[in-house]
N, C-alpha and C positions, 0 to 999 in steps of 0.2 A: 824782683825774679819771674825770670819767665816759669812758664808753670808746665809741665809734663802726664797729659794722661790724664787730662779733667773729665774727661765722659769716660762714665761709668762699660763703655763699650770702648773703651779704645784701643782700640789694635794690638799685639803684645810684641815687643822687640827680645827675641831669649838673646843675652848675648855674652860673650862674657874678653878677658882684658890679659895682656899679659905684662909686668912691668920691668925693667932691667935690673934693679938690683931688694936689695933688703928695706932698703928707707919706704920702698912704695910709696913712691909721691909723683912718678911719671910713667907714662905708657906709652910701652914701645910698641903693641903689635892689638889690635883692636879686631871681633869678626862679630857681625849681628845676620841672626835672621826676624823677620816678618810672620807671623802666622799669615798673609799672601801672598811668600815666598822671595819677595826679594834681598837681595843678600846686601852687605856691606861687610868688605874684610881690608884693609888695608893696614901695611908696616908701617911704622912710624923712629921717625929718629927723635930718640929722648931729650937726647942734649945733653945726657948724664949716661953717669960708665957705668958697666956693666959686670956683673959680680960671674962669675963661673958656673953659680950653682943653681943663680936664674936662669944663664944661656940653657944648663940642660932639662929644668924643670919644663922652658917655656918653646924650647929648642928657635930661638930666637937670639940671635948675637952681631956687636956693630957691623958685623959684614953683612947680616942681612937688611938692614936697615942701611946699609951707605948707600946715599944718595934717595933716600926718601925724603917727603916732607916731616918738618917740625909737628908736633901736635896740633900749636894755629894753621897749619896751613888743614892740616885732615880734619879737623874741627869748618873751617870756615869751605872746604872745600865739599862740605855735604855728608858730615856723620851730626852736624850739630838737627839737621834738616831732618836725615833723617830717619835719628830718636824722638823727632817735636812731637809730642800732642802720642806720643808713646806709651804702656807700662811698659817697664821694664823687667825683662824676668829673667834670674841666673840663678846659676848653686854658687852656694858664699857670697847672693847679689850685694848682704853691707860693703864685705870685704871688698869686695869691685869698687864702687861707688864710689867708698872713700879714695882710694886710689885715685878715681875719676878726677872728680870732684878736688883733687891738690892739686891735679897734671891741671882743670883750668885757671884754679889760682894761681895757678905760677905763672901762666900766660898772661895772669887777671884778663879773662875770659868769666862774662857772668854768671854764677850755679846757677839753671834750673832748678827748681822746685821737681823732683822725681815722683813720679805713683811708680813703685814697682813692684817684685813678688819675691820674699825667698825660700827659696826651694830646700836651702837648708834644715831649716826650725819645722822645713813640714814634712819634711823625709825623718827626721827625728820621732816627730810624733806619729805618724806612719809603724814606722820600720822599730826591728830588735834585733839591732848591726850592735858590731863590736867596733865597730869604726864605718865612719857615714864621706868618707872619701867617694866623690863619684864614681869611682870605678868599683867601689863595692855594695853602695848601691845600686848602679846597672845591674853590678850581675848577681843582685839578688831578684831583681827585676826580671834576670833570665836574659842579659842580654848582654854575652863580653864589652866590653869595650878597656881600651888599649889613651884615647885623650893624646894621638899624633897631633893634633892640629888641634886651632883653633874654633875651629870651623866643625869636626870631630865631636867637642866642649858645649857647641851651641846645640848641636842633630841630639849629644844627649841629655843633652837643660830641655829640649824639645818636647825631648822621649821619658823622662821624667816628670816636665808638663802634666803632659800625659796621661801618666800613672795613676797623680791621686786625683786629678779631675775625674778620675769613672773612681776612684777609691771614697773621697771626700772633701770636692771640688770649696768646702767655704775655707779650705787651709790655702785657699787663694785668691785671698781677699785681696786687694792692693792696699800701701803703707804709702806713706806720701814720708820722703827720706831731703830731711834737709841740715846740711851740710855749714856747726858749727867748728870755727880752731878749737873747744873744750871739748866736746861731746858730739858722737851727732844725737838725733830726737828724735823717732820717731810716734809718729799720730797713724793711729787706729781710724 
């Protein structure tokens, strides 16, 4: 298995993705931005059906991905290199990494061992809210957000990361993420 972000000073890649249906085993869109400012944004033909619910949530449909590359094409076309050696930072990152891992597995692509920071558990420790949807956390931070695109979500993730970093930076210690069919293992 290849590693990701083994250097403690590894650059962060703020990311999110979209799944075409509730099976959550394919990616139909991926967006990420590095601390340095470089960005990666791709629509992906998931080679799977779309549900109306997921299309409404993510704003991505079968029409959106018509004639787009499948995930292997996106991965080999630059996403692998873009994420390599980075610490992945996401809001509910564990959920997104499961989808990403299942997609890689479906295409027979070697699963990296990722280092990641999931902002959702940190938000739960820092703020007493009735709901921890990213929009609610953004409202708590005084930055209304509607998340109309995946790039908006990446920017919001970066905003939440910076807020947590100011208040309790120890909550942002990267963990190792290793996917297994039975369960996800987190190593501290």
